[in-house]
N, C-alpha and C positions, 0 to 999 in steps of 0.2 A: 199481846202482843208485845208490850212497852217489855216484856221482860225478855221473850227473844231477840229482841233489836240492840237489848245493853250485852246479851251474851254472845251474839254475832261481834258489837265492837269490842270486847275484852280480847275475844280471840284474835280480830285484827291487831292489836295493839300489841299484842306478845308476839307474833307472827314474826313483824319490825321489828324488835327488842331482841329478838334467836338473831336474826340475819344480821343486826349493828354487831352484835357481839361476835357472831362467827368472823364477821370481816376482820373486827380489831384481833383476833387471837391468832388470821393466817398472815397478817402483817405484820404481829411481833415476831412470830415463826419464820417467817422470811429473814426478818432482821436479825434474829439471834445465829442462824444457820448462815447468813451471808459473815457476820463477824467472824463465826466457829471456821469459817474455809479459810477471812483472810488470816486468820490466825495460824491455822496447819499450814499454809504457804509458805515457802524455804525462800527467808531474806535473801538478796545478792549486792553485793554492792559490787557495783560499775565501776570501774577505773576510767578514766579518759584515753581514750585509745594513746598508743604511741607509734613510734617507729619513724622512717625517714618518710613518710607522705606527706605530702603538703596538708596544709592545716586543717582547709574545707574538705578536705576526702576523710580525714579523721574525726572530724566533726560528724560526718555524713553518716561512720561507722559506730559513732554513739548511738548514733538515732536508729539506725537497723539493728545491731543486737539489744539494743533497750527493746525495741517492737516483738521481734522474737522473744526473749525471755518472756515479757509480759502473754505473748499467746501460748507460750509454753507451762505456765499458770503459776510461773516467779514471782514473789514480791520486789520489781529493781526498786531501790533508793531512785527518788529523782536525781536529777544532773545537782542542780544545787547541794544535794545532800550528801552527793559522793564523793569521795578524796580526789583531791585532784592531783596527777602524779608528776613530778617533774622528771624530763630525760635522767639524769644525775641521781637521781633516787626512786628509779624504776626496783618495785620489790619482787625478790626472789626466790627465798627460801621459804620453806612451810612457816616458820615464826614470824615472818613478818607480813607474810600475807593473812595468818590468822587472828594478827595486831591487828590489821584492818578491818577486818570483818568482824571482831568484837567491839572494836568502838562503835558500830553500830549495829550492832547486837543480830548479829548476823551469819546464817549457817555459811553462807559462803563471800569471796570475794575475788572477783574477774577482772581480769588486766588481756585486752588489746592490743597487739602490737601488730602493725602496719606498713609492710615493707612491698617492694619489686610490683608497684603499682602497673598495667598497662590496661589497654584500652580494651582487651577480651576477659581481665580477670587480676587477681592480687596473689598475693601471699601472706596468710594472716598466720600470726603466734597467739593460741587461748592457753592462757596462764591461770589455772583455777585453784585456789586456795580452798580446802576443808576443813573450818575450823575447829569440829567435834573431834577430826584425828588428828589434827596439826599437820597435816597433808597439802603436799601442793602438787600439782599433776599441769602438762602441757603439750597442747596436742599445736603441734606445724604445718598447716595445709594450704594447698592451693586452693582458690575458691575461682570457678569461673561464672561470670556476670550472669551468664544463661538460666541458669538457675541459681542464683544467690542463696533467695533465701532459702529455700530445700537444704541446701549445704550447711548454712549457718543452725539451722536446728537440725540437722544430723549428731553437727559437729560437737554440739552444745548437749545433746541428749546423752551422749558418752562419758563426757567429760563433766558435766555436773550431777554426779548419781553417788550416792555414798561409798559405792564398793569401787571406785573410779573405770578410768577407761577403758584396763583392759586390753588383750590382744583385740577386739573390735575395735576401741578408740583408732589402736596404731593401727590398723590396719585400714582405718578410715583416711589417716593422715595419710599427706604426700603428696601427690601430686592428684588431680581432681578427673582420673578416670572418666566419670559418669560424666561431667559436666563436657570434657571435651568431645566425649559421644556425641554428647547432645550438641555440641556446634558443628561439629561433621555432618551430622545429621541435617540438621539445619540448613548446613555449606550445602550439601546435597539437596537437598530440598529447592533452595533457593535457585541451585544450578538447575537443577530439573524445571523448575517454573521458571527459568529462564530459555532454556533447550522448550518447553511449550509453547511459550511464548514466539520462540525462535521460529519453531516449528508452524504454530499458529500463523505467522505470518506468512512462512513461506508459502504454507498452504494458502493463505488467500493471495499472496501474489501468482501464484502457478494460475489460481481459481480467475484470476483477472486477468491473467498473460490467454489463456483458454482461453474463456470471454471474449478479449481482445481478439484473438485470433479466429476465433467462430463469426465474431461480428465482420473480421477483415475477408473472413471466407465466404460468408451470406452475400455484402456488398459487391464480392469479387462477383461473385458469382450471378448478381442481380446485373453486374455490371457486363457481366459476358453475355448474357441474355438480353440486357438491351443493345447491346449491338449487334448482334447475331440478330435479333428482330429490325433494330435497324436496319441490317444490311440487306436482310431477308426483302423489307420492304422501302428499301430503297430505289430513290425516280431510275427507270429503263428508260433508254433512247430510243422511242417511238412506240412505247406502249400507251403511255395515259394520256397524251395529249392530241389526240387524233391519227390517224395515218398519213394526213397531206403535207406537205412543207413546202414552203417558196421561202425563196431567200436572196438576199442582192448582196455585194460587195466589192471592193478594190484588193486589185492582186500587183504585183509586179513580177516582173520575167528578166530572168539575164539570159542571153545567149552566149553558151559555152563551148561551143563546137560548132561552127557553119562554114558554109561555101560565101557568105559575103564577110562585109566590114563587122558584124558582132554587133552589140549594145544591147540596152533594156527596152522593156515593153513595159507601160503601163496596160491594165487590163479594167475593164466593167465584167462584175459575174452577175448571173443571174439563173437559178438553179431552181430547179421545179422537184421533189422528192415525192417519193409513195412507199412504207411500208405495207407487210402484209403480216403482220401479228407476233414475226421473230424479234425479240426482242434484241433492237443496236443495230438490224439489218435493215436497211432501205436501195430503195433501186429508183438511180437518178437521173434527168435527163435537163442540158444546160445550155447555155447560149454565153460566149465571150464575146467581147466585143475590147481590141487592141489596139494600143497609138503610142507616139512616141517614135520609137527609128525607124518604125514601120506601120503601117497598119491593116487591120486584119481582123479576123471575127474566126468563131471556131462553132460548130455546133458537134455537141458528143452527150451520150450517154453511159454511165456506169453505176458501183455501186459502192456501200459504204457498210462499213460495220466499227461502230460504237460500242465498246464494254464499258459497262458501271463497276469500276471499280471501289467505290468509296459511297459511303452515307452520305455524302455533298454530293449536287447534281452537276460534276465534271463526268465526262464523257470520253474516255480515248480512242484510238480505233485508226482505220484507216480507208483510203480511197483508191478507187481504180476507175479511169475514164479513156474511153476511146472513142474517135471521134471526125469530123473532118475538119483541117485546118485551110482557112481561104485567104491569100494575102487580099491588101484592095490596090496596091501600093508597088513600085518595083515588076517584079515578076510574077505575074497573077497568075502562077499555076495551083491548081487547089492540092492538097496533100493528107496523109492522115497522119493521125496527132494521137498518142498513147501518154497519159499523164497518171501517176503513180504519187500519192501523197500520203505524210503522216497527216493524223486529225485529231484536235480536240474541241470539243463542244460542249459548250457550258447555259443549263437553261438561269436563266436568273431570274424570270417572275414568270410563274404560270407555263403559259405556250412560246414566250420573247426565250430566244437562243442566240449565242454568240460563237460563232465558228471558226476557227485557226487553221488554215491549211499550210504547214510548215516542216519540213522543206519538200516543195513539190516538184517532182523531177516530169521535164517534157521531154520529146520526143519526136520530131516533127521530120517526115519524108522528104519537105518542102527541098527543092535545088541538093539534089543528091544528099538531102538527110542534116539533121541541125536537132543540136541537145542543149535545153538551159535549166537550170534552176530559178524556181521561184517560191513566191509566199502571198498569200490574201487572208482578208478579214473578211466576213461575210456575218450579216445580223438576219434572222429569218423567224418564222412563226410557224406553228403548227395547229393544223383544225381539222 
């Protein structure tokens, strides 16, 4: 057993040593590979951006181009190591560019020149010197901000290659057609989005308007139905409060054409009415006592018809009475009486009614005939 245990322990230590050696080998290989890739990366001396643009924008351009170059795999000298180029000493020919690159042991020297900046883009001149061939190439291109990084990378890819930009690079330079198309597409998309929002707003407004119209129509229909129901169920004279009616009131009568001196008469009127189930129709009988210019009384019978035009309990119509008119002063000869009047009756509460008779036209056969106009106000009840 001791021998077996010792053998197992020795085997375990061997495995651990093998893992440790493998890990060290992987780290060394990765380090050497990184160094090799770094050694193989082409070096670019990035000069500070010049041009007539504001200083802040030129500094931002330095950072943008540096980031793009690093993303493309170039070894970009840091801002501190790069050569600062004054406006009056901008390198122009291949020899000057090669001299700048040789100073930093680099293959490339790159000078950006920024000008004509605007909100949507700018024009940029990229001047690149390739030291191994003492060559300088230059691209003048418009760059729209909508795809700035993509445009910069495309320009630098054709510019910073040993064979030079060639026809492909010169075709890429100039106006940023792709950028302007992207801007137009973005503008169209924004316009379409705005149109969609406006269409949605109009649709919502139309839906709201239709909902309001539907609600108004529903309310109008309900109101009409309610009004119709209220009208159908309105108070009808002589229907719900009983068939019998008694009333008493005061009136005034002015004689306007008579054989005597004329004058005015006051009257006390007592009336009984009886309905027969026809709304508004009532047969009446009554007694009238007259005082004033002469004394008299009348006994009469007649009928009224009152129609209910409204949902509130006001009834309008007319009455006709015929009877005997008997003076008790002056010439005490009896005569016939015919009376016709417009009539209004209002149901105050329950069975209590107020009735206005105006104007009331009277014809009397006494003393060769007389006519009069009058009015009367009566209070009555139904049972």
